[in-house]
C-alpha positions in Angstrom: -133.9 3.2 -53.8 -137.0 4.1 -55.8 -139.9 6.5 -55.8 -143.5 5.5 -56.3 -145.9 7.9 -58.1 -149.5 7.0 -57.3 -153.1 8.2 -57.3 -154.2 9.6 -53.9 -156.8 11.7 -52.2 -156.6 14.0 -49.3 -158.7 13.0 -46.2 -158.7 13.9 -42.5 -156.5 16.9 -42.9 -153.7 15.4 -44.9 -153.8 11.6 -44.9 -153.4 10.3 -48.4 -155.0 7.1 -49.4 -153.5 5.3 -52.4 -155.8 4.0 -55.1 -154.6 0.5 -56.1 -157.4 -0.5 -58.6 -159.2 0.5 -61.7 -162.4 0.9 -59.8 -160.7 3.8 -57.9 -161.5 2.4 -54.5 -159.1 1.5 -51.8 -158.9 -1.8 -53.6 -161.4 -3.6 -55.7 -163.6 -6.6 -55.0 -161.1 -9.0 -56.6 -158.4 -7.7 -54.2 -160.7 -8.1 -51.2 -161.5 -11.7 -52.2 -157.8 -12.5 -52.5 -157.1 -10.7 -49.2 -159.8 -12.7 -47.5 -158.2 -15.9 -48.7 -155.0 -14.7 -47.0 -153.0 -14.2 -50.2 -151.4 -10.9 -49.3 -151.7 -7.7 -47.3 -154.2 -5.4 -49.1 -151.6 -2.7 -49.0 -149.4 -4.8 -51.3 -151.9 -6.7 -53.3 -153.2 -5.7 -56.7 -155.3 -7.9 -59.0 -155.1 -8.3 -62.8 -157.5 -5.3 -63.1 -155.2 -3.0 -61.1 -153.4 -1.3 -63.9 -152.1 2.2 -64.6 -152.5 3.3 -60.9 -148.8 3.9 -60.2 -145.4 4.2 -61.7 -142.2 3.2 -59.8 -138.9 4.8 -60.8 -135.3 4.7 -59.7 -134.5 7.9 -57.7 -132.3 9.3 -60.5 -134.9 8.6 -63.2 -137.6 10.1 -60.9 -135.6 13.3 -60.4 -134.6 13.6 -64.0 -138.3 13.0 -65.1 -139.7 15.6 -62.6 -137.2 18.2 -64.0 -138.0 17.1 -67.6 -141.7 17.8 -67.2 -141.0 21.1 -65.5 -141.4 20.3 -61.8 -139.0 20.7 -58.9 -137.1 17.4 -58.3 -138.1 16.4 -54.8 -138.1 13.0 -53.0 -141.8 13.5 -52.2 -144.6 15.7 -53.3 -148.0 15.9 -54.9 -149.8 17.6 -57.7 -153.3 17.6 -59.1 -153.6 14.9 -61.7 -155.1 17.3 -64.2 -152.1 19.6 -63.9 -149.6 16.8 -64.3 -151.5 15.5 -67.3 -151.2 18.8 -69.0 -147.4 18.8 -68.4 -147.2 15.3 -69.7 -149.2 16.1 -72.9 -146.9 19.1 -73.5 -143.8 16.8 -73.3 -145.4 14.3 -75.7 -145.8 16.7 -78.5 -143.7 15.4 -81.4 -141.0 18.1 -81.3 -137.2 17.7 -81.1 -137.0 19.1 -77.6 -139.4 16.4 -76.4 -137.2 13.5 -77.4 -134.8 12.8 -74.6 -131.3 11.5 -75.2 -130.0 8.5 -73.3 -127.4 8.6 -70.6 -124.3 6.4 -70.9 -123.2 4.3 -68.0 -120.3 6.7 -67.3 -122.6 9.8 -67.3 -125.1 8.0 -65.1 -122.4 7.0 -62.6 -121.1 10.6 -62.4 -124.6 11.9 -61.9 -125.2 9.6 -59.0 -122.1 10.5 -57.2 -122.0 7.1 -55.5 -121.3 3.5 -56.2 -124.4 2.3 -58.0 -124.7 -0.5 -60.5 -126.5 0.8 -63.5 -126.4 0.5 -67.3 -127.4 4.1 -67.8 -130.7 5.1 -69.4 -131.7 4.4 -73.0 -132.8 7.1 -75.4 -136.5 7.9 -75.1 -136.9 6.5 -71.5 -138.2 9.9 -70.1 -140.7 10.0 -72.9 -141.8 6.4 -72.1 -142.2 7.4 -68.4 -144.3 10.4 -69.5 -146.6 8.1 -71.4 -147.0 5.8 -68.4 -147.6 8.8 -66.1 -150.2 10.3 -68.4 -152.2 7.0 -68.2 -152.1 7.2 -64.4 -153.2 10.9 -64.5 -156.1 10.1 -66.8 -157.2 7.3 -64.5 -156.9 9.7 -61.5 -159.3 12.3 -62.9 -159.6 15.1 -60.4 -157.6 13.4 -57.7 -153.9 13.9 -56.7 -150.7 12.3 -58.0 -148.5 11.8 -55.0 -144.9 10.5 -54.8 -142.5 9.6 -52.2 
C-alpha cells in the first residue's frame, strides 16, 4: 500500500482536483494531445514536463515522514502548501536532529506488525523525502497538498 501526496485545490464545497503538470492546470497541452491519441487516461497520464507535482510513499514511510515534520500521521489529509513548505524547510536545516537514522530490516518488520517484504529504510531517506516534498510545495504555491 502507498500514499500519494499531491497538489490540489478545493472546488465545489470539497472536491479536490489534482494538478498533474508544471503548468498547474488539470493537465497540460502535451497531456491532452497524448490523451486525444488514446495513449492513456488523463487521470493517469503525465508528460515529460509533469515533474514535482506529487510524491508517492509506502504507508510506513508516509506515516514516519508526517510525524518527522511535525504532523499527525493519518492515511489522508491536507495542508496548505505554504505551511508544509515551512515545516520542510525547518527539517532541512543542517542540524543533528534533522538527519534521520535508517531503520534496519528487523526494526522495520517490527514496526509494520505484519508480514511485509522490506529492506528497511536507509539513513537520510526522510530527509530525501522532505526535499522532494519541498519541491512539490514550491510548485503548489498557495494551493493545498493533499494525501490519501
